[in-house]
C-alpha positions in Angstrom: 126.6 66.7 76.2 126.0 68.6 79.4 123.1 67.6 81.5 121.0 70.1 83.5 118.9 70.2 86.7 116.3 73.0 86.0 115.1 74.5 89.4 112.0 76.5 89.9 111.3 79.8 91.7 113.1 79.7 95.1 111.6 83.0 96.6 113.9 83.2 99.5 113.6 79.6 100.7 117.2 78.5 101.1 116.5 75.4 103.2 114.2 74.0 100.6 116.9 74.7 97.9 119.6 73.0 100.0 117.4 70.0 100.6 116.6 69.7 97.0 120.3 69.9 95.9 121.2 67.4 98.4 118.6 65.0 97.1 120.0 65.3 93.6 123.4 64.6 95.0 125.0 68.0 94.8 127.6 68.2 97.5 129.3 71.2 99.2 132.9 71.8 98.1 134.6 74.8 99.7 131.2 76.1 100.6 129.6 75.9 97.1 127.2 73.2 96.0 128.3 71.3 92.9 127.6 68.0 91.2 130.3 65.8 89.5 128.5 65.6 86.1 125.6 67.9 86.1 124.8 71.5 86.3 122.0 73.4 87.8 119.9 76.1 86.1 117.7 78.6 88.0 114.7 80.1 86.3 114.7 83.4 88.3 112.7 84.8 91.4 115.2 84.2 94.0 113.8 86.9 96.4 110.7 88.0 98.1 108.2 86.0 100.3 110.8 83.9 102.1 112.8 84.5 105.2 116.2 83.3 103.8 117.0 85.8 101.1 120.5 86.5 101.8 121.3 82.7 102.0 119.4 82.0 98.9 121.3 84.6 96.8 124.7 83.4 98.3 123.8 79.9 97.3 122.8 80.7 93.7 125.5 83.4 93.2 128.3 81.2 94.4 127.2 78.2 92.2 127.0 80.6 89.2 130.4 82.0 89.9 132.1 78.5 90.3 130.4 77.3 87.1 128.3 74.7 88.7 125.1 76.6 87.7 123.5 79.0 85.3 120.8 81.6 86.4 118.5 83.9 84.6 116.4 86.9 85.7 112.8 86.6 87.1 110.3 89.4 87.4 111.1 89.9 91.1 114.8 90.7 90.2 113.6 93.0 87.4 111.3 94.7 89.9 113.9 95.1 92.5 116.4 96.8 90.1 113.6 99.2 89.0 112.7 99.8 92.7 116.3 100.7 93.2 116.8 102.9 90.2 116.0 106.7 90.2 114.2 108.1 87.2 116.8 110.0 85.1 115.1 113.4 85.4 113.4 112.9 88.8 115.8 112.1 91.4 113.1 111.9 94.0 111.4 109.2 92.1 112.1 105.7 91.1 111.4 103.6 88.1 109.3 101.2 90.3 107.0 103.4 92.6 107.8 103.2 96.3 104.1 102.5 97.1 102.8 100.7 100.1 101.9 97.8 97.8 105.3 97.5 96.1 107.2 97.9 99.4 105.1 95.1 100.9 106.0 92.8 97.9 109.8 93.5 98.6 109.5 93.5 102.4 111.3 90.2 102.9 114.0 91.1 100.6 114.6 94.7 102.0 114.6 93.3 105.6 117.8 91.5 104.8 119.1 94.1 102.3 118.2 97.5 103.7 117.4 99.8 100.9 120.4 102.0 100.0 122.9 99.9 102.0 126.1 98.7 100.4 124.9 95.1 100.4 121.7 96.2 98.7 123.6 98.1 95.9 125.8 95.1 95.6 123.0 92.6 95.1 121.2 94.8 92.6 124.4 95.1 90.7 124.4 91.3 90.6 120.8 91.0 89.5 121.9 93.2 86.4 124.4 90.4 85.5 121.6 87.9 84.8 120.4 87.2 81.4 116.6 87.2 80.8 116.7 84.0 78.7 119.1 81.2 77.8 119.3 79.6 74.3 121.4 76.7 74.9 122.3 74.1 72.3 119.5 71.6 73.0 117.1 73.5 75.5 115.7 77.0 76.1 115.2 78.7 79.6 113.0 81.7 80.3 111.2 83.0 83.4 107.7 83.3 82.1 107.1 82.9 78.4 109.3 81.9 75.3 107.5 84.3 72.9 109.5 83.9 69.8 108.5 87.3 68.2 109.6 89.0 71.3 112.9 87.1 71.5 113.7 88.0 68.0 113.3 91.7 68.8 115.2 91.4 72.1 118.1 89.8 70.5 118.8 93.2 68.8 118.4 95.2 72.1 120.1 93.2 74.7 123.8 92.9 75.5 125.7 90.0 74.0 125.3 87.9 77.1 121.4 88.7 77.0 121.6 91.0 80.0 119.4 94.1 79.8 121.4 97.4 79.1 121.1 100.1 81.9 119.2 102.4 79.6 116.7 99.8 78.8 115.5 99.5 82.4 114.3 103.0 82.0 112.3 102.5 78.7 111.1 99.0 79.8 109.5 100.9 82.8 107.4 103.1 80.6 104.1 101.4 80.0 103.7 102.9 76.5 107.1 102.1 75.3 107.7 99.0 73.3 110.3 97.8 75.6 107.8 97.6 78.3 105.7 95.0 76.5 108.8 93.0 75.5 109.8 92.6 79.1 106.1 91.9 80.2 105.9 89.1 77.5 109.1 87.3 78.4 109.7 87.9 82.1 106.1 88.5 83.5 103.6 86.8 81.3 101.9 86.7 78.0 98.4 88.2 78.4 95.4 88.6 76.1 92.6 91.2 76.4 89.1 89.8 76.8 86.6 90.7 74.1 83.7 93.3 74.4 84.7 94.8 77.8 84.4 91.6 79.7 86.1 91.5 83.1 86.7 89.3 86.1 87.9 89.4 89.6 91.1 87.7 90.4 92.1 86.0 93.6 92.6 89.4 95.3 89.3 90.7 94.0 91.0 93.0 91.6 89.1 93.6 88.4 90.9 92.3 85.3 90.2 92.8 81.7 92.8 90.5 80.3 94.0 86.9 81.1 97.4 85.3 81.2 97.4 82.6 78.6 98.7 79.1 78.4 101.2 79.8 75.5 102.1 76.1 75.6 98.7 74.7 75.1 97.7 72.3 72.3 94.0 72.8 73.2 91.5 74.7 70.9 92.7 78.3 71.5 89.7 79.7 73.1 89.9 82.3 75.9 88.4 79.8 78.4 90.8 76.9 77.4 93.8 79.1 77.5 93.0 81.3 80.6 95.4 81.2 83.5 95.0 82.6 87.1 91.3 83.0 87.0 89.7 81.7 90.2 87.5 78.7 89.4 84.2 80.3 90.4 85.0 83.1 88.0 85.8 80.9 84.9 82.3 80.9 83.7 82.6 84.6 82.9 85.5 83.9 80.6 84.2 83.5 77.0 84.6 80.4 75.1 85.2 82.2 71.7 88.3 81.7 69.7 91.3 84.0 70.2 92.6 85.6 67.0 96.3 85.6 66.3 97.3 83.9 69.6 101.0 82.9 70.0 101.4 79.1 70.9 104.9 77.5 71.2 105.3 75.1 68.4 109.1 74.5 68.3 110.8 71.1 68.7 113.3 72.5 71.1 112.3 71.9 74.9 111.6 74.9 76.9 111.7 75.3 80.7 110.3 78.2 82.6 108.9 79.1 86.2 106.7 82.0 87.3 103.1 80.5 87.3 102.5 79.1 90.8 101.5 75.6 89.7 100.2 73.2 92.4 99.7 69.6 92.7 101.9 66.8 91.6 104.5 68.2 89.0 103.7 67.2 85.5 105.0 68.3 82.1 102.9 70.8 80.1 103.8 69.0 76.9 106.6 66.8 75.8 108.5 70.1 75.0 107.4 72.4 77.6 107.9 72.2 81.5 107.1 74.7 84.2 109.2 74.3 87.3 107.4 76.7 89.7 105.2 74.7 92.1 104.6 77.5 94.6 107.6 77.1 96.9 107.1 80.7 97.9 103.7 79.7 99.2 104.2 76.6 101.0 104.5 74.3 98.0 107.5 72.0 97.0 110.6 73.4 95.4 111.0 71.3 92.3 113.6 70.5 89.6 113.4 68.8 86.2 116.4 66.5 85.7 117.2 66.9 81.9 119.6 64.3 80.5 119.5 65.0 76.8 115.9 63.7 76.0 114.1 65.4 73.1 110.7 64.5 74.7 110.2 65.5 78.2 108.8 62.9 80.7 107.2 63.2 84.1 109.4 60.8 85.9 112.3 63.2 85.7 110.8 65.6 88.3 112.5 65.7 91.8 110.9 67.5 94.7 
């Protein structure tokens, strides 16, 4: 059986990644990190925020190409592809708008990969080779949410290697297209609209009418129990009523993901579910979960 080290969102922090790999006894061989008996899995979001974008991508890409790692796409790679892709009938516009907000989000990446340069085009081409989820024999890997109804639909739409076909980037960028919601569910987050026109202000003081939900939770499925990314002072505005028809993960197969900017001491979400993103892009630790074939996940297997 192959054992894996599942590594959280790096966000351009290559030094943190190098230190983590060394701590797990990965060694440089011909310029590539590898392990004698284990393989790394990266859950996406290699870019944006950090100041070591090129080094991060080189490390991850070289490990994938040497078969010492697997890697999937995160929402930041998806966004970068759309930011670089022109609309089919509007050559002066892109699938992801070149707004001040979006440029600021990609600023660290574009500083090292200038827009339109050959190295920028090459890295976008590599991003397109990343699958958006992995269904391995014993575990599952996804960036934001293993939403089985969406996974079932995507299996009929994706390439055989679970990469996104070029034409699907176009449809998945159209807010009212089904493909848009599929990508949102799996790569960005599962959201639930609040009832009765209720809104709250997020950490950036933007008004929101929906909440990201803890799709892994075993709590009573009320809006308040399952709500994510709601500032503590605003949680009282989230109703404690039950959510109808909410999707909650109930499979026996362990699933690993990133995306959610956790903080504090790393801990499992349940004995089948682990988030490996502990805000490395905002000063937190880069972490890994060392999976060695166990069916029930345990806290002592985190490394950071």
